Structures are given as structure tokens and as C-alpha cells.
C-alpha positions in Angstrom: 26.2 -19.3 -25.9 22.9 -19.5 -23.8 21.1 -17.5 -21.3 20.3 -19.7 -18.3 17.4 -17.4 -16.0 17.5 -17.8 -12.6 13.6 -18.1 -10.6 15.1 -17.9 -7.0 14.2 -14.7 -5.0 17.2 -13.6 -3.9 18.0 -14.3 0.0 17.7 -11.1 0.9 14.2 -10.7 0.2 13.3 -13.9 0.8 13.6 -13.0 4.0 11.3 -9.8 3.9 8.6 -13.0 2.4 9.2 -14.6 5.1 8.6 -12.0 7.4 5.1 -10.6 5.7 3.6 -14.6 4.9 4.4 -15.1 9.3 3.0 -11.9 10.0 -0.1 -11.8 7.5 -1.2 -15.5 9.2 -0.1 -14.4 12.6 -1.5 -10.3 12.8 -3.9 -9.5 9.9 -5.6 -13.3 9.0 -7.7 -13.0 12.6 -8.5 -9.2 12.1 -11.1 -10.7 8.7 -13.2 -11.4 11.4 -13.1 -8.0 13.6 -12.6 -5.8 11.1 -16.1 -5.4 8.9 -14.5 -3.3 5.6 -10.9 -2.6 5.8 -12.2 0.3 3.8 -14.1 2.0 5.9 -12.7 5.0 7.7 -14.8 5.7 10.1 -14.6 1.9 12.0 -13.2 3.1 15.7 -12.2 -0.3 15.5 -10.5 -0.8 12.6 -8.4 2.0 12.6 -7.1 1.5 16.7 -5.6 -2.2 15.6 -4.8 -1.0 11.4 -2.9 1.6 12.7 0.3 -0.2 14.7 0.4 -2.5 12.7 0.9 -0.6 9.7 3.4 1.0 11.5 5.6 -2.3 11.7 4.7 -2.6 8.0 6.2 0.7 7.5 9.9 0.0 10.2 10.2 -2.8 8.2 10.4 -0.7 4.6 7.4 -3.0 3.5 5.0 0.5 3.1 3.8 1.1 -0.7 6.7 -0.7 -2.6 5.1 -0.2 -5.6 6.4 3.4 -5.0 9.9 4.3 -6.4 12.5 5.9 -4.0 11.6 9.3 -5.3 7.9 8.6 -4.8 9.1 8.0 -1.3 8.9 4.4 -1.5 11.5 1.4 -2.4 10.5 0.5 -5.4 10.7 -3.0 -5.1 8.9 -3.4 -8.6 6.4 -5.8 -9.8 8.1 -8.9 -9.9 8.6 -7.9 -5.8 5.1 -7.0 -5.3 3.5 -9.8 -7.3 5.1 -12.3 -4.6 4.0 -10.1 -2.0 0.4 -9.8 -2.8 0.8 -13.4 -3.2 0.9 -13.4 0.3 -1.2 -10.8 0.7 -4.3 -11.7 -1.1 -4.9 -14.2 1.9 -6.3 -11.1 4.3 -9.1 -8.5 3.1 -7.2 -6.0 5.4 -3.5 -7.1 4.2 -3.2 -4.6 1.6 -4.9 -1.7 3.6 -2.0 -2.3 6.6 0.8 -2.8 3.6 0.2 0.2 1.5 -0.8 -1.3 -1.6 -4.6 -1.8 -2.4 -6.0 -1.2 -5.8 -6.7 0.5 -7.3 -4.0 3.2 -5.7 -0.9 1.2 -6.8 -2.1 1.2 -10.0 -3.0 4.9 -10.1 -0.6 6.5 -8.6 2.2 4.4 -11.5 -0.1 5.9 -13.7 1.1 9.7 -12.7 3.9 8.6 -12.1 5.0 8.1 -15.5 1.8 10.0 -17.6 0.7 12.5 -15.0 1.0 16.6 -16.1 3.3 18.0 -14.0 -0.6 19.3 -12.3 -1.3 16.3 -11.4 2.0 14.6 -9.7 2.3 18.4 -7.9 -1.5 17.6 -6.9 -1.3 13.5 -6.3 2.1 11.9 -5.7 4.2 14.8 -3.8 1.5 14.6 -1.0 1.9 11.3 -0.7 5.6 12.0 -0.6 5.2 13.9 2.5 3.1 11.3 4.2 5.1 8.7 3.9 7.5 10.4 5.9 7.5 8.7 9.3 6.4 12.2 11.3 3.0 12.0 9.9 0.1 9.9 10.5 -0.6 7.0 8.6 -4.8 7.4 7.9 -4.0 10.6 6.5 -1.8 7.9 3.8 -5.3 6.2 3.7 -7.2 9.0 2.9 -5.6 10.6 0.1 -5.4 7.4 -1.2 -8.6 6.0 -1.3 -10.4 8.8 -2.0 -8.3 11.4 -3.8 -7.4 10.0 -7.1 -10.3 8.1 -7.5 -12.0 11.2 -7.1 -14.2 12.6 -10.6 -13.8 16.9 -10.3 -17.5 17.0 -11.2 -19.0 13.2 -10.0 -18.9 13.5 -5.7 -16.6 11.4 -4.6 -17.8 7.9 -2.0 -17.0 10.3 1.1 -19.7 13.3 -0.7 -22.1 10.8 -1.3 -22.8 10.1 2.4 
């Protein structure tokens, strides 16, 4: 008896991928000409433009999809994340708008699987709380971009500036 392997994307997720493709093409790719860096949280133009786009992504349950439901994300897994990243990789602002920027996706997964209880409480429980709709998405970015990468005895990027 032979097992078969299906390489097709399930129809429901394919609809999401089609939306992502259209959204990136129409809304995000043009931002590469306007926003100098998606990581510059002090840029008022960037903040004004990116926040509403992040809200649209969150409303479609595509925000921080690398996180499992126990951490406040949809838990799509690596295959779906790879399919999304194939599209998101076309625009430098896309991963910030979808809450999937590296190295933060890997950092949060490593902490979820191997972190100490103190590390999980310090970083991951904050992410879960911040993913709730009542919170401002820019706070999530600050936590992801600086909180997980900071080395205690070395100054963070923010502290150097």
C-alpha cells in the first residue's frame, strides 16, 4: 500500500494567501518608496501608515501567525508561515505589518519551547496580552523588536541612541 502526499494548499488558507498577495501588492509594496525603515519607531510617517495596515492584518487573524493559540496567535505552523513569507518577502515593510519579522518569530518560538518560566513570564505573557485588540499594535512591535533581542549586560539599540 502506498501513501500519497498532497501538495495543495487547503482552500480556506488559499483564500488567505490570495488576500495577502493582493494586500501586499496594493498596500505594502508601494510603502518601500515612502518609508525609509519599517523598524524606525520614531518615524511619524511610518507609524501613521503602518498602524492601520496592522489592524487590517489583525482583523483577518493573520497577525503574529507564528505564535500558537496559547500565546495569542492563530498557530498556523511552519508550512503556512513559509507560504506567507514567500509573499511577504517582496516588501520590506510586510513582515512588520504582519508581526512576523525576524528574528522575533524565532525568538518567541524558542522561548515558548525552551525558555525558563521566568523568561516566558517576562516576554511571552506580555505578547499574549498585547495581542488582544484593546492594545496598541506599536507596543507589540517595541516588545518584539527590542525586548527579545536585548542582552542584559549590553545596551540595547534604543539605549545606544
